[in-house]
C-alpha positions as CSV (number, residue, x, y, z in Angstrom):
1,M,9.3,-28.2,22.5
2,T,6.6,-29.7,24.8
3,E,7.6,-27.5,27.8
4,I,10.0,-24.8,28.9
5,T,12.8,-26.2,31.0
6,G,16.2,-25.1,32.2
7,R,17.6,-26.4,28.9
8,T,15.4,-24.2,26.7
9,R,17.1,-21.6,24.6
10,V,15.5,-18.2,24.7
11,W,15.2,-15.5,22.0
12,A,13.3,-12.2,22.2
13,I,11.7,-9.4,20.2
14,L,12.0,-5.8,21.5
15,A,9.4,-3.2,20.5
16,D,7.4,-0.2,21.6
17,P,4.5,-0.8,21.3
18,I,4.6,-4.6,21.3
19,V,1.0,-5.8,20.9
20,Q,1.0,-5.5,17.1
21,V,4.0,-7.7,16.5
22,K,3.6,-11.0,14.5
23,T,7.1,-12.2,14.9
24,P,6.5,-14.4,18.0
25,Q,3.9,-16.4,16.1
26,T,5.9,-16.9,13.0
27,I,9.3,-17.6,14.6
28,N,7.8,-19.9,17.3
29,A,6.1,-21.9,14.6
30,L,9.4,-22.2,12.8
31,I,11.1,-23.2,16.1
32,A,8.5,-26.0,16.4
33,E,9.0,-27.0,12.7
34,R,12.8,-27.3,13.2
35,G,12.4,-29.3,16.4
36,V,14.4,-26.8,18.5
37,D,14.1,-26.6,22.3
38,G,13.5,-22.9,22.4
39,V,11.1,-20.0,22.5
40,L,10.9,-16.4,21.3
41,I,9.4,-14.0,23.8
42,P,8.0,-10.5,23.2
43,F,9.4,-7.7,25.4
44,H,7.8,-4.2,25.6
45,V,10.8,-1.8,25.9
46,G,10.7,1.9,25.6
47,A,13.5,3.9,23.9
48,D,14.9,5.2,27.2
49,D,15.2,1.7,28.6
50,L,16.6,0.0,25.4
51,P,20.3,0.1,26.6
52,K,19.4,-1.5,29.9
53,A,17.3,-4.2,28.2
54,V,20.0,-5.0,25.7
55,A,22.6,-5.2,28.5
56,A,20.3,-7.7,30.4
57,L,19.9,-9.9,27.3
58,R,23.7,-9.8,26.8
59,A,24.1,-11.2,30.3
60,M,21.7,-14.0,29.8
61,R,23.8,-17.0,28.8
62,N,20.8,-19.0,27.5
63,C,19.8,-16.2,25.2
64,G,20.6,-16.8,21.5
65,G,19.7,-13.3,20.3
66,F,16.8,-11.0,19.6
67,I,14.7,-9.2,17.0
68,I,14.5,-5.4,17.0
69,T,11.5,-3.5,15.6
70,V,9.9,-0.1,15.9
71,P,11.3,2.3,17.1
72,H,14.7,0.8,18.0
73,K,16.3,-0.3,14.7
74,S,18.5,2.8,14.3
75,A,19.5,3.0,18.0
76,M,20.5,-0.7,18.0
77,V,23.5,-0.1,15.7
78,D,25.5,1.6,18.5
79,L,24.5,-1.1,21.0
80,C,26.0,-3.9,19.0
81,D,29.7,-5.0,19.2
82,E,29.7,-5.7,15.5
83,V,27.3,-5.0,12.6
84,S,27.5,-6.1,8.9
85,P,28.8,-3.5,6.4
86,T,25.3,-3.4,4.9
87,A,23.6,-2.7,8.2
88,R,26.3,0.0,9.0
89,L,25.6,1.7,5.7
90,I,21.8,1.5,6.2
91,G,22.2,2.7,9.8
92,A,19.8,0.2,11.3
93,V,19.7,-3.3,12.7
94,N,16.7,-5.6,13.1
95,T,18.3,-9.0,14.0
96,V,21.0,-9.5,16.7
97,R,22.9,-12.7,17.5
98,R,24.4,-13.2,20.9
99,E,27.7,-15.0,20.7
100,A,28.8,-17.4,23.5
101,D,31.0,-14.8,25.0
102,G,28.2,-12.2,25.1
103,R,29.2,-10.2,22.1
104,L,26.3,-8.9,20.0
105,V,26.4,-9.1,16.2
106,G,23.8,-7.2,14.3
107,E,22.3,-7.5,10.8
108,M,19.5,-5.7,8.8
109,L,17.1,-8.1,7.0
110,D,14.0,-5.9,6.5
111,G,14.9,-4.8,3.0
112,T,15.7,-8.2,1.8
113,G,12.5,-9.5,3.3
114,F,10.4,-6.7,1.9
115,V,11.6,-7.2,-1.7
116,E,11.3,-11.0,-1.5
117,G,7.8,-10.6,-0.1
118,L,6.9,-8.5,-3.1
119,K,8.3,-11.0,-5.5
120,A,6.5,-13.9,-3.8
121,N,3.3,-12.1,-4.6
122,G,4.1,-11.5,-8.2
123,I,5.5,-7.9,-7.9
124,D,9.0,-7.6,-9.3
125,P,10.3,-4.1,-8.5
126,K,13.0,-4.3,-11.3
127,G,12.6,-1.3,-13.6
128,M,9.9,0.3,-11.5
129,S,9.8,3.9,-10.3
130,A,9.3,3.9,-6.5
131,Y,8.0,6.3,-3.9
132,L,9.1,5.7,-0.3
133,A,7.5,7.4,2.7
134,G,9.9,7.5,5.6
135,A,13.6,7.5,6.2
136,G,13.9,5.6,9.4
137,G,15.4,2.1,10.1
138,A,13.0,0.0,8.0
139,A,12.7,2.6,5.2
140,N,16.5,2.8,5.0
141,A,16.7,-1.0,4.5
142,I,13.9,-0.9,1.9
143,A,15.6,1.9,0.0
144,F,18.9,-0.1,-0.3
145,A,17.1,-3.3,-1.2
146,L,15.0,-1.6,-3.9
147,G,18.2,-0.3,-5.3
148,D,19.7,-3.8,-5.3
149,A,16.5,-5.0,-7.0
150,G,17.1,-2.7,-9.9
151,I,14.4,0.0,-9.6
152,S,14.6,2.8,-12.2
153,R,14.3,5.7,-9.8
154,L,13.4,6.5,-6.2
155,T,11.6,9.4,-4.4
156,I,12.0,9.6,-0.7
157,A,9.6,11.6,1.4
158,N,10.2,12.2,5.1
159,R,8.8,14.6,7.6
160,T,12.4,15.6,8.6
161,R,14.1,16.6,5.4
162,A,17.6,16.2,6.8
163,K,17.0,12.5,7.4
164,A,15.9,12.1,3.8
165,E,19.0,14.0,2.6
166,D,21.3,11.7,4.7
167,L,19.7,8.6,3.2
168,V,20.2,10.0,-0.3
169,R,23.9,10.5,0.4
170,R,24.3,7.0,1.7
171,L,22.4,5.5,-1.2
172,A,24.7,7.2,-3.6
173,V,27.6,5.2,-2.2
174,A,26.0,1.8,-2.9
175,H,24.0,2.9,-6.0
176,P,25.7,5.8,-7.7
177,N,23.7,5.4,-10.9
178,L,20.3,5.3,-9.3
179,Q,18.2,8.5,-9.6
180,V,17.1,9.5,-6.1
181,D,15.0,12.5,-5.4
182,I,13.5,14.0,-2.2
183,G,9.8,14.5,-2.5
184,M,6.8,15.6,-0.4
185,S,3.4,13.8,0.2
186,D,2.6,13.6,-3.6
187,A,3.1,10.0,-4.7
188,S,1.9,10.4,-8.3
189,G,4.0,9.3,-11.2
190,H,5.4,6.2,-9.4
191,E,4.5,2.6,-10.1
192,L,5.3,1.4,-6.5
193,V,4.4,3.3,-3.4
194,V,5.7,2.1,-0.1
195,N,4.8,3.2,3.4
196,G,8.1,2.7,5.3
197,T,6.9,4.6,8.4
198,S,5.1,3.5,11.5
199,L,2.1,5.7,10.6
200,G,-0.9,3.4,10.7
201,L,0.0,1.4,13.8
202,R,-2.3,3.5,16.0
203,S,-5.9,4.4,15.3
204,G,-6.0,8.1,14.4
205,D,-2.5,8.3,12.9
206,P,-2.2,10.7,10.0
207,L,-1.7,9.1,6.6
208,P,2.0,8.8,5.5
209,L,1.2,10.4,2.2
210,D,-1.5,12.3,0.3
211,A,-4.0,9.5,-0.7
212,A,-5.6,11.9,-3.2
213,T,-2.5,11.6,-5.4
214,L,-2.8,7.8,-5.8
215,T,-4.0,6.4,-9.1
216,P,-5.3,2.9,-10.0
217,D,-2.2,1.9,-11.9
218,Q,-0.1,2.0,-8.7
219,T,0.8,-0.7,-6.2
220,V,0.7,0.5,-2.6
221,A,2.8,-1.6,-0.2
222,E,2.8,-1.6,3.5
223,I,5.3,-2.7,6.2
224,I,2.9,-2.6,9.1
225,M,1.4,-6.0,10.0
226,D,-1.2,-5.1,12.6
227,P,-3.7,-3.8,11.7
228,E,-3.8,-6.1,8.6
229,E,-5.2,-3.2,6.6
230,T,-3.9,0.2,7.6
231,A,-5.7,3.5,6.7
232,I,-3.4,4.1,3.7
233,M,-4.1,0.6,2.4
234,A,-7.8,1.2,2.7
235,A,-7.5,4.6,1.0
236,A,-5.4,3.0,-1.8
237,R,-7.9,0.2,-2.3
238,A,-10.7,2.7,-2.6
239,K,-8.7,4.5,-5.3
240,G,-8.4,1.2,-7.2
241,C,-4.7,0.5,-6.5
242,R,-3.3,-2.9,-6.0
243,V,-2.4,-3.2,-2.3
244,H,0.4,-5.3,-0.7
245,P,0.2,-5.9,3.1
246,G,3.1,-6.0,5.6
247,K,3.0,-9.6,6.6
248,P,4.8,-11.0,3.5
249,M,7.9,-9.1,4.5
250,L,8.1,-11.0,7.8
251,L,7.2,-14.4,6.2
252,A,10.0,-13.8,3.6
253,Q,12.7,-13.1,6.2
254,R,11.8,-15.3,9.1
255,H,14.1,-18.1,7.9
256,L,16.9,-15.5,7.5
257,M,16.3,-14.2,11.0
258,A,16.1,-17.7,12.5
259,D,19.3,-18.8,10.8
260,F,21.2,-15.7,11.8
261,V,20.4,-16.1,15.5
262,G,21.1,-19.8,15.6
263,I,17.6,-21.3,15.6
264,R,18.5,-24.7,14.1
């Protein structure tokens, strides 16, 4: 695309806040690589305004779909006309395709992207014991994907215990043989430690887990992309842990996202 015209297809990403997102850069680079006359635009949308924003995108006939990120992934499920069985079980959506008739079809690709990002950097979660901080949209997707990848056991720690318990129940449907426990802020005894929360996006955020429990034999993985090194990553590095940043998750799933919303 050399310029935006009346023929240009439009895609979007919705988030709150929006300044930290890296999706526009990666998807627009892919749009250029594929020679598509299109553009992906970031929209700063608060939780209260999400239904109105989605209704507006549904009405835009030159909109091919949109990406959903923090904090809207769970809320987006009920705003779609159709979601995949996996997304329904996870309870979150991060990619939405707009059909020609305005119907919205949702999918969840965070978990697949996270695991593929690990593998691309030489970290195979198969057989690992994993600790997951969070039980929101992205954390749900990661929990299911880690189960698919063959982890040996999973501990879920979330500020609201009821949300962690709900995730455990849903995981049991897809992975009845996986040992899943509810934990606290202590991540010791796990080979893979994942921050699946938004804590670290803002300066001054509390840590998502007790960094004092980290040990050098652990890999600490992040889903946040900006800042490139969050406070928990810095704390993990200081403890001698291997750290895995958030960007590989996006790079691994950008082709999946683009294909799903029709960027081709």
